[in-house]
N, C-alpha and C positions, 0 to 999 in steps of 0.2 A: 888706393885701398888703405884704410886706417885701422889701427889697432885700438883697443879700449882697455884702460883709459888712455887718453892722450891730452895734450895741452889745450886742444880746442874742444874737448869733450865736457863742456860745461854750459850753463845758461849764457847764450851769446846771440849776437845778431850781426849782420853785415849787409852791405848794399847789394850784393849779388843774390840772385835767386839760387835756390839749392834743391837738387833732386837727391833724395837720401834713401839708399837701399841698405837695409839691415840684413846681413848674410848669416849671422850667428847670434845665438843667445836670445833671451827674453828680457823684458824690462818695462820701464815706464817712459812714455813719450810726453814731452811738454812742448806745446806750440802755442804761443800767445797765451790765452786763458784756457786752452784745452789741456786736459790731462787724460791720457789713455794708456793702453798697453801695446807693446809690440812683440813680435816673434819673428823667427827667420822668414824672410820674404816680404817683410813690411816695406812698403814703398810710400814715402811722403814727399811732398813738394812744399817748400817754405819760401814765402815772398820776401822782398827786399825789406831789411831792417825789422823783421818779425822775430822776436826772441824765441829760442827753441833749445831743446836738449833731449838726448836719448840716454837714459840712465839704466845701467845693469848693476844689480847687486853682486859684488865680487868680494873675495877674501883679500886680506892685506897681501900685496905683492903679486896678486893674480893679474894676468894679462890675457885678453881674448884677441888672438891674432886675426887680423883681417875681418873684424866684426862688421865694418861698414864700407860701402863705396859711395863717395860723394861726388856729384857733378854740379859744379857751380857755373853760372853764366850771367852775362850782362843782359838784362831785359831790353835795354836800349838798342843792343845789337840786333835782336830779333825785330824790334819795331822798325829799325831803319831798313831792314831787309824787305819789309812789306812794300816800301816805296818802289823797290825794284821788281819784286815778285808779288803781284796782287793776290795770287793764290794763297798767300800766307796771312791774309787779313783776319782769319778766324783765330790766329794766335793771340790777338789782343784779348779775346774773351778768356782764354786760358790764363794769361798773365793777370788779368783782373781777379779771377777766381783764386789764383794761387797766392795773391797778396794776403789772404787770410789763412793760408795753409790748406793743403789737400792731402787726403789719404786715399790711395788707390788700392783696389782689392780685386779678387777674382782673376779672370784670364788676363786682364790688363796688367795687373801687377806681375803675373808670371811672364808675360811677353816682355814687359819693360825690364825686368830683372835680367833676362837673357840678353837683351840689347846692351844694357849697362856692363854686364860681364864681358861681352864681346868687345866693347869699346876699349877696354883696358889693354887689349893685345894689338891695337892698331894705332897708327900715327897718320898725321896729315889729313888729306882729303877723305880717306876711307873712314877715319874716325868722325869727321864732320858729317859725312853722309849718315852714319848711324845716329849721330846726335839729332839730326833733323827727323830721322825715322822715329826716334824716341819722343821728340816734341810733338810730332804729328799724332802719335798714338795717344799721348796724354791729353792732347787738345780735343780729340774727337770722342774720347771714352766717357761713358756715363757711369762707369763703375768707380765712383769716387764720393767721398764725403768731405764737406767743408769742416775745418777744425776750429779755428778761433772765431769768436764772435765779432761782429762789425763794430761793436762798441769799445773793443779793447784798444787802449791808447796809452802805452807806457811812456815814462820819461826815458828817452834813449841817451843815457849817460853811462859811460864805462864803469864808473864806480857803483852805479845802481845794479848793473849786471852781476858784478862780483858779490854784492850784498845779497841779492836774491839767490844766487847760487849757494852761498854759505847758509842761508836760512833753510832752503829746500834740503840741503845736505843734512842739516840738523834734524829736520822733520823725518826724513827717510831713515836716519840712523836710530831714531827713537820711536818709530811708528808703533812698535810692539808694546810700548809702555807709555809713561806720561810725556806729553808734548806740551810745553809751557810757552804761552805767548810772551810772558815776561822774560824767559830765558832767550827766546828768539830775538826779542827787542834788544836784549843786552849784547847779543852777538854782533849786532850792527851799530851798537852804541846809541840807541834811540830810547826815548821814553815810550811807554805803551801807547799813548794816544797818537804820537807822531808815527810810530811803527805801523799802527792800524791803517792810517792813511797811505803810507808808503807802500805797504804790502798790497792793499787793494788796487792802487794805481798801477803797480808794476806786474801783478799776476792776474788781475781781473776778478779776484775772489777775496772775501774777507778770510782771515786766518783760520777761523773755526771751520768754515765750509771747506777750505782747502785740505785741512787735515782729515776731515770726514770723507771727502772724495777719495783721497789716497788710501784710506783704510778700507773703504768699500771696494775699491779697485783691487787691493791686495786680497781681500776676502774672495772676490770672484775668481781670482787665479787659484787660490787654495781649494775652492769648491770644485773647480774644473780639473785640477791636476792631482788631488789627493783624495783619500777616503777618510780624512779626519772628521770626527763628529763636529757638528755645527757649534756646539758649546765650546769645544777646544779651539776652533777657529776664532770664535768671538774673543777669547783672551789673547790669542796669538797676534791679532791685529790691533790690540791696544784697548779693547773695551773691557771694563770691569763689571758691566751690567748687561745681561742677555736681553733684557727688555729694550734698552736703548739701542743695542746693536741691531736687533730685528727692526726697530722703528726707522733707524737711519738707512738700513739696507732697502727697506720697502720704499722709502722716500726717493732714493736714487734710482732703483732698478724697477720698481713697479711690482715686484714679487718678493716673497720672503726668501731667505737663504736656502731653506729646504726646497721650496718650489723651483728656485733657480737651478739647483743641482739636479733635480728630477727632470726638468726640461732639457738640460744639457745631455743627460743620459738618453732621453727619448730621441734626441737629434744626434745620434752617435757619429754622424758624418763629419761633424766639426763645424759645419757652416753656421749653425746656430750660435756657437760660441763666438765666432767672429762677429756675427751680427749683434750679439749682446754686448761685446766689448766696444763696438762702434757707438752704441748708445751712450757710452760714457761721455763722448764729445758733445752730446746734446745738453748736458748739464750746463755748459758754459752759457748757451743762449737762454736756457730756462732760468738760470740763476739771475742773469741780467734782467729778465722779464719780471721776476719776483722782486728784484731790487727796485725796478722802475715803478712797479705797482705800489711798493711800500713807501715811496717818496711823496 
């Protein structure tokens, strides 16, 4: 069980696969070129060497105790088990899908969270049995979304991870006001043209699209959780022009901010909000499609 923030709570990657349960708080999830939102009960799976981070806005000195539970495992261990237990052959499909990152929802996420919580109180064979129960559940469930696009291919260098983390931190801290690409480039000691290539390669988005996606995502959260007027939300998420704000929101969500809020209220059960937030991940593949068409 991990607190937030912690030393590992930044843009990072590792050879192990990771099953990530968020127990507390809300925030933004970054997996490969996917940007989305999480809330308590969010369950994600991250493949080997796929950059990722879960970010919560906190006050200076604030610590969220036990925000996450993380289960890491060696995929080759599971693959080797297939040779002994042919019944596990379908695990390979799960590992292949998880290479791009997966988000589980619905009853699958609820059941998986209960298993993960129970694993923490066990040792030895009993914990291993629950781990295989967890993998079996995730392998056979259809309640999941793929996160990162298949085209995402970052430069896996430790210094790159640190630079991306610093730039994203700068964006998030200044999202409500001016976010300058020149300032971002200066943070990592690059010229603007070099930074553009670096940022696109390591996040899957150009800088302007990345900022827009974060602002629209923040807007969605404010529309869902507050009664603030749309005009006020426009300025709170960093737009100085209501027309541009509405245009960008419509581009990403397919509806205007006012329509989005009305639809949320009509679906008061909350399921629609989760569905709408999952569409954030579709931007990654659609953006790549637009880029490909423009080449």
